[in-house]
N, C-alpha and C positions, 0 to 999 in steps of 0.2 A: 540239704541234700544231705550227705552221706553221716549226719545222726540221725538223718529219720531213716533211713535204711535199718539203722543199728535199733531203734527202737522199734521201729513194725516188728522186725523181728520176732523178740523178746515179746513182745504183743501179743503174738499168732504163738509164740510158742508155751502162755498164759494159756490164750484163748484154748487151743486144743488140749490143755490139762484136762482129765477126766478121771479121777481117781478122787478119793477123798479129800475134803473142803475142810478138816475145821481149823487146821491151823498150818498157815505160810512164815520163814522168818525169811525176810531180805536184810541179807547179809551185805554191808559197805551201801545202804542205800542211798547216799548220797542227797540231792535234793527231794527224792517220795518217791517219784515218777512213777517205779513197777510198785510199789507198796498200792501205787493208785489204783495201777491195773488187775492187782491179787485182792485190792480190797475186796472188785466184782465179784467173784467166787468161791475168799472165804469167809468161812464165820472172823477167825480174827488172824490178825496179822500185825508178825513185834520185827518192825522194820528197825535193824542197827546200825548205827555210825560212829567212828571211833573222832573225827573232825566237829571240833565245839561249832565253827560257825554252817554246817552245811549241815548239822545236826539241829538244829534248832528254824533252818530254810526250809528241812521238810517237818519239821512240828505246825509252824502256819502255815505252809502249805496245806498238810494232813489234818488240821486243827477240827474239817467238816465231820469228821470221820471219824462214826463209835467205835471199829473193829477194829481200828489203828491205832498200835503204840508206838511211837518212837522211841529210842533209847540210843545218849550220847555215852558211847561204851564200847570199848574194846573188846571183839568177840571172844577173845580167852580171857575177859575177866569177869564178864559178863555169865550170870546165875545163870541156867537154863533148867527152868521148873517143869516143860511141856515138850513132848515129842511133836517132831513136824511131819506131816506130809507131803510138803513141799518144802525146799529150798533153793531159794534164789539166790546166785553168786554173780552176781556182772565183775570183780574187781581183775577185767582182762587184763591182759596183752600179750604179745607176741611171746611164742613158746612157755607164758605166766612168770618171767624171770625176774620182774621187774615186782611184779604188785603179787600179798601173798594169798593168791586163792589159795593152792595146794594144801600151803598149814592150814589157812583156815578151813578149809574145806576137809581136809583128814580129823581134826580138831570136829568138829560141828557133825558130823557126820555119827555122833555119838548121840545124837539127839532128833534121830530121823527117825521114823519109823521103818520097820523092817520092809514094809511094802511100800515107805517113801522115794520121792525121785527127786531131779535136781536141777534145773534149767541153768545154765546149760550142760546139756549131757555128759559133755566132750569135745574135747580136741584133737584136729590131726595139725604134725607139723610139716613143715614141706622147706628145701634145705637147694642153693643153686650158686653155682658159680657166677662169678661175677669181677669184675672189672671196676672200685672204685675211683670217684675223682675225689674225693673229702680219706682219705682214710687213717680212720679212727672209725669209732662207735656210735650210730645217728641210725634214724629213723626213716622207711621213705619218703615220711612228709615236707622233709626238711630241705628241700629244691636243690638236692643234690644229686646231679646224672652218675646213671653209672651203665656198664653194657654187657649185658649176660650172657655166658657161656655154655650153659648148662642147659638138662630140661627139669626142673623141677621133680626132686626124688621127698617122696615121703621118708620119717627117720624118724617119729614117734609119734607115739598116739595113744590116747586113753579114754577111759570113763570115769565121772568124778564117782559116780557109787563105790569105786572097788579103791583100796588104802594102792594110795599113791607111793615112792618115793622123791623126797624133791630136786633129790639130787643127781643128774643125768649123769651118763658117761657111757661115749659111742664113737666105735670109727664109722665113717659115711663114708661111703665109694660112690664116686661122682664121675662121669662119662661127658668130658669136652665135646662138644658143639663143632667147636675149630678151633684151627693155633690161634696163638695169644697172651698176649700175658694177662694171669690173673693175681688180685688182693686182696679178694674177702670173700665172704657168703653174705647169702641174702636168705635168711628164715621167713617164712610167712604162716601163717597161724588162720586156721581151719574151724569156726568155733561150731561146734553140733549143738543147736537148741535141743532140737527131739528128732524122732525118727525121720523126720520130712523137712526138717529148714537146718539147713548148712547154710551160714552168714558168714560171705569172704570178707578177710580185710578192708577196714573201712578206717579215715584219720583221728574215727572216737573210737575203734575198733580193733585194737592190736596191730596201729600201721606195721609192713615190712620190718623188718631189723637189720643193717650191712650189719655184719663183723666184720675186721679187719684179720686178713692173714697176709705172710710173708710174700712178698714176688715171689711169682713161680712161674719158666716158659710152656704153653701148655702146648699138644698138639691136639687133632681127631680123632686118633687113633687107636686113643691109652687112659691110663685108667687112673682117677686123683683123688687119694685117700688121704681122708681128714682125722683125726682125733678135736669133737669136740665134749665141752664141758662146762656146765655151769650149775646151780642151787636155784632149783624155783623158787624165788621172794627176798634171794637176796639180793638181789639188779645184778644190771651188766657187768660191774667190778668183778662177779666172779664166773664171767666167761674168760676160760682160754681155749686154743687152736692152737695145732700145728700137725704141719705132714708127716704120715706114718709111712 
């Protein structure tokens, strides 16, 4: 059901696309389902997939569609010869830390027309203070309990049409709602598909990420300042946190 929610969000965003329809790039096409959706809108769809098995599967799935070309190639090595009206890039994960979506789009946007669009349009990241049962990096889908100690605070967000610095560093101020012991952060990402569609986290689309902090006793009348640092596309190993 959750995977259906993810696909429905992208399908509706593609369905609502109302600009030029000559060429679309599907970057990291996987099995090719989004290229299939695009094929009914665009004269030509070029689907890139770096993993051989996934690309082979996409080629087989899409073999009946003359307007789709599946290429087993890394985006950074592919020789782009045409500018697209639309780029679809579903390499999503929480805060874009563990996937290469930001480096890929920063590179591929050179091959997007001036009037071109990107699906998804952007993201919004929120953070909460938590006490985690497992004091290590893990995703919310991994069946480990935690207690939430604060409201969710928006700490970053951007539009993929803009140039994005993959290196995030910021000091986040969060007020606990109650007394207790915290030992982590929960990051949740909301995906902006277009002006009308925002998709929350699902097990198949950027599930919330739990990040360890040193244990700290907090109360409800203080503000906690946490320095958060990571590099988008370089994995959870790039995440650094400290109280300031």
